[in-house]
N, C-alpha and C positions, 0 to 999 in steps of 0.2 A: 400504672398499666400502660398508659399511652407511651411512656418512655421505652418500656420493654418492647411494645409493639413496633415502635419506630426503629429500635435497634435490630429487631428481627427482620423487618422489611428491608432495611439497608443491607443487612447481611445476605438476604436473598438476592438483592441486586448485585452484590459482590460475587456470589456464586454464579449468577447468570453471566456476569462479565468474564469470569474464569472459563466458563463453558464456551462462550463466544470466541474468546482469544484462542482456545484450543482448536475449535473448528476452523478458524481463519488460517491457522499456521500449519495444518497437517500436509498441505500440498507441497511446500518447499522441499523438504527432504525426500518426499515420495514422487517428485516430478519425473525423474528418470524411469521409475517403475511404471507410472501411469502412461508414459510415452510407449514403453515396451508392451504393456498390456493392451493398450488401445491402438497400437501400431500407427503412431503418428510421429511426425517430424519434430525436431526441437522447436521450430517456430510455431507450429500448431500447439505444442505442449505449453509454450509461453502464454498462449491465450487462456489456459486454464486458470492461472493465477491472476492474469490481467483483467479478465472479465469481472472478477470479484472486486479488484481495485477500482475499476471504472465505476461500477455501481456505487461503491462507497464514496467515491469522489463527488458524484452528483447528488447523492442522498444527504450528505452531511449538511449543506446549507439549508436544505428543505426540512429536515427532521425537527429542528428547533422551532420553526414556524408552525409546523403541524402540531407539535406538542402544546404550544401556547394557544393555538386556536381551538383544538379539540380536547385538550387535557393530556398531560404527559403519560399517565398510566394507560389510558386508552390507546394512544398511538404506539406506545411501546409494545403492548400486546399484539396490535395489528402487525407491527414489523416482525415480531418474533414468530407470528404465524407464517409470514412470508419466508423467513429464514428457515423454519422447520420444513416447509414445503421444498425449499432448495436443498436442504440436507437430505431429505428423503429422495429427491430426484437424483442427487449425486450418488447416493448409496445404492440406487437401483439402475444406474446408468449403463446401458449396453454399448454405448458408443460415445464419441467425442461431442457431438451436438447436444445430447441430453445432459452430459456432464457440464458443458458450458452453460446450459440453461440453469442447472442447479447452482452453479457458481454465481451467475447473475443474480439469482434470487437471494443467495446467502449474503451478497454484498451489502444488502440493506442493514446488516448487523452493525455497520459503522455508525448508523444513526442512533443506536442504542445508548451511546455515550452521552451525547448532548441531552437526550431524553432523561437519562439517569440523573444528570446534573440538575435538570429542571425539578425532578421529584425530590432530590435531596434538599435543594434550596427551599422548596415549599413546605417540607415537613420537619426540618431541623432548624435550629438556631444558626446564625451565621458562623459562630465559632465551631459548632459541631459539623456544619456543612463542609468546612475546609478539610477536616479529617476524613469525613465520609467520601468526599470526591477523591481524595488521595487514595483511599482504600479501593474504590472501584477501579481507578486507573491502574493501580499496582496489580490488582488481580487480573485485569485484562492483559497486562504485560506478562504476568506470570503464566497465564493461559497460553500465550504464544510459545513460551519455553516448554510447557507441558506437551503441546501439540508437536513441537519439534522432536521431543524425546519419545513420545508414544506412537507416532505415526509408523515407525518401522516395526516395533513389536506387534502392533495390531495388524498391519498389513501382512507381515510374514507369518504371524501365528494364526490369523483368521483369513482375511482377504482385504484388498484395498478398499472395498466397499464399506467395510466396518470402520475405516478411518473417519468416514463421514457419519455413519449411523450412530456410533456411540456418543460423540459429542452432541449430535442432534437430540438424542434421547435426553441427555443432561440439560440441554436448552429447554426442551419441552417441560421437564420436571421443574426446573428453576422458574420458568415463566408461570407455571401453575401456582407455585408458592408465592411469587410476587403478586399475582392476581388476587390471591387469598388474603395476604397480609397487608399489602400496600393500600392505604386510604386513597379514595378518589380525589383528584385535584381538579378544581373547577377550571374550565377554559377561560382564557382571557380574550376579551373582544379586541379585534384589531382590524384596521382598514387595509392592512397590507395583504395583497393577494399572494398566491403561490405561483411561481413562474414555471408552470408545467411545460410550455413550449420550449423554454430555454433548457430545462432539465432533459427533455427528450432529445433535442437537437445535439446537445453536448455528448450524450451517451452514444447516439448514432454516429456522430462524427468520429469519436474515439474508436469505436468498434470498427468502423469502416477503415480507419487508418491502420489498426492492428491487422485486420483481415487482408488489407492491401499488401502489407509487408510479407505476410505468409504467401500470398498469391504470386508476387513477383520473384520470390526466392525458391519456390518449389522446383522440383526436377524439371529441367528443360525450359524453365522460365515461361514468360508469356510474351506475345508479340508487342512491339513498341506502341501500337495504337491502343492495346488493352491497358498498358501501363499508363499512357496518357489519360485514358478514360478514368482510371482509378484515381489519379491525381486530381483531375477536374472534380470528381464527385466529393472527394475529401475536402478540397479547398472550398467548394460550393457550400457544403454542410457547415464548415467552420465559419465561413463568411455569413451564412444565414444565422448562425448562433450569435455572432457579434452584433448583427443588426437587431435581432430580437432582444438581446440584453440591453442595448443602448436605448431601446424604445420602451422597455417594460417599466411599469410603474414600480414594481417591487422585484427587481432582477435577482436571479439566482446568485449571480456574481456581479457586483457593481463595478463595471469596467471603468467608470469615471474615477475610481480610486487610483487607476494607473497613471493619471495625470500628475499624481504626487511623485516626485523623483525617487524618494526613498522607497515607495511602494513598488514601482516597476523595476527598480534596480534589484530589490530583494526577490521579486518574482523570477527575473531572469537568472539570478544566481541560484535560487532554489531549484529551478528547472535543470540547470546545468549539473549541479551537484547530485541531484537525485537520479538524473539520467545515467551518470557514471555509476552510482550506487546500484541502480537497477540492473545494469549489465553484470556487475560482480555478483549480485544476488542470484542471477540465473546461471552464469557460467560455472561457478564453483561446484554446485551439486552435479552438473553434467560431467565435469572432469573427474570428480570422485567416482562416478558410476561407470564411465566408459572403460572398456577393457580392450586395449589395442596393443600392437607391437611397439614396445619402446616407450609408451606413455599410458596414462590412465591407471586406475587403482581397482576397478571392479568391485567397488564397495556396494553393499546392500543398503536398504533404506534405514535400517537401525544404525549402522555405522555412520551413514551420512548425517543423520540426526545428531549423533554424538559429536561429529566433526564441526557441525554448524552451531552447536550450543554456545561455545565461547563467543562467537559473533553475536548471537542473540542477547547474551548477557551484556556485552560491550555496547550494543545498540540501546538497551534499556538504561544503562548507566549514563550514556551520553546525553539523554534528554534532560537529566537533572544537572549535568555538568555544563551544558551549553548555555543555559541562562546565567549561571554564575560567572562563566568565562566572559560572556558578552558584557556583563555589568562591570567587570574588573578591567578587561583588556580592550573592549570594544568589538563590535561585530566584524569589522574589517580584518583585524588581527586573527580572530578565530577562523574566519573563512579562508584566509590565506594559508594558515597553518594546516587546516584540514585538506585543502587542495594539494598542498605540497606533499603531505603524507600519502594521500590517495594516489596521486600521479606517480610518486616514487615507488610505491608498493606495486602498482600495476605494471610499470615498466620492468621492475625487478622480476615480477611473477611471469612475465612473458619469456624470460630466460630460465628462471628457476622454478620449476613446478614438478619436480621428480619425487618429492617426499610429502607425506601427509601434513607434517607440521608447517610446511611452507604455505600451504593453502589455508590451514587453520589460522595461522598468524595473520595472513593477508585478509581473511574475512573479518577478523576481530579489529584490525587496524582500520580498514575501510568503513566498517559499520560505525565504529566510534567516531571517526573523522566526519562522516556524512551526518550522523546524528547531532554532533556538536555544532557543526556548521549551520545546518538548517534551523536548529533550535535557537542559535544565536541570532540568526536573521529574523526569526519569529519574534524573539524578545526585543530586538532592536527596532523593528518596525512598529511594534505595539507602543513603544515610547516616542516614536517619531511622528505618529499621526495623532489627531485629536481624540479625546476620550470617547466621543460619540461614534467614532469610526473604528474603534479597536476590534469590535466583533466582525465587521465587514472585512477589515484588512487581514486578520488572522484566518478567517474562513478562506479568503482568496489564496493565501499562502499554503494552507492545508490542502486545498484542491490542487494547486500547482505541484506540491510535493508528491501527491499520489500519482498525478499524470506523469511526472518525470520518472518515477520508478517503473511505471507500466511501459512507457516508451523505451526506456533503457533495456528492460528485459526483452521486449519484442525485437529491438534491434540486435541484441545479442543472439536471440534465436535465429534471426535471419542470417547472421554471419555464420553460424554453425551450419545452417541449411546450405548456404552457398559453398561452404568448404567441405561438404560431405564427400566421402570416397564413393566413386561410381559403383564399385563392386560390392561393398558392404553396406553402404548407406550411412555409415558412422562418420561423425565429424573427424577430419584429419587433425593431427596435432597443430598444423599450421593455422587452422581455423581458430583454435583456442588462443594461439599466440596473437593472431590478428585481433581477436576480441579483447584480450587483456591490453594490448597496445592502444586500441581505440578508446577503451575505458580510461586509460591513463591520459590520453590526449584530451578527452572531454573534460576530465578533472582539471587538467592544466589550463583549459580554456577559461575556467572560472577566474584564474589569475589575471587574464587579459580583461575580463569583464570587471573585476575589482579595480583594475587600473583605470579603465574608461569611465567607471561610475564611482570614482573615489569619494566624492562628497556625499553621495547618496548612501553609500555603505557605512560611512562614518556617522550617519545620523543616529 
């Protein structure tokens, strides 16, 4: 009976992961629609996806500690209550600020994965745990594909609000089943505290940076003094976070790990690679949706989801290929290959973007290249640091990965805003050309970083 109950509870965790993956991914294909419905610029639209990423980046290192301290099941239920509140807010949002609030709350869903791993390890044998963790991760990834495909039919058949409402209902139902079936796990006493000041400071610093990009690129711009003030605020917040992390007894991100050459080399490369990837992630749906003279495709949300699906599949496959490639070829070779593919693809796309297939192929190539590169760095770093530091090192890289995607998407939105036509408010074709070119140059920058940090990347 216990075995059956264990399988049912793990299955419920898997269904919950599927629902969360769906809720997380509905924004990407629907972003042009959301911008149109809410009457916001591309840079403001980029905030919709980025706020979720930022919350996810800062909650990931905290979730595991909370689960150990208070019990994985209890904290998971708490987080799902927050996610459900965020989904409800998004589904009822009358304007951008309320939708952003919903996305911030939904972002804590990323913490569900480490909590699920805690529960799996506590209730199953080591051998069974490996299979169960693989199932949860696979279903979360599958959920992202479901969200990409279903966002359009739901938005066009019902309304964009239902894109958030239906997955939220599934999250609530799955959480109820997990609460019913999953045995309670006892908390583990720990002297490590939770770095709430660091968590809050990093969140505020990232949001200030994103909002600053939107402010300085909106119509008419802002006075130079205002730009300077924004820069000072962002730098002050970032510096304050560094100071807090260096002094914290149990920092959210242990910055002392960056003294290890392999660690900071991997962080810099991960930031560069994911920034380029984030730009592509934002630019392609915008180009699919825009309808202009001589360029653009006027695609609806359903079509955009279909066009993006091969890229989502390529990204999912890349995570498993990256570790294997790193072991056989070494992280440096994998990163160089990914950077060359991404840079060449983006430079080509700057000139050739008149057919759907060109954008579909570009998305698949860049998603695979970025996924393989960042996973290879993750695997290589895990073998380069001491066993006791693996958790800290991988958490730091995961946070860097998410920040890079968010920064890249926000920069791409700023480029489209700066290149908008005065009469229509739509981005000019030249803005997309600039965006693709910059994304390619950023990817090529990683080649220089590899050259300068050759020993660290080979670790």
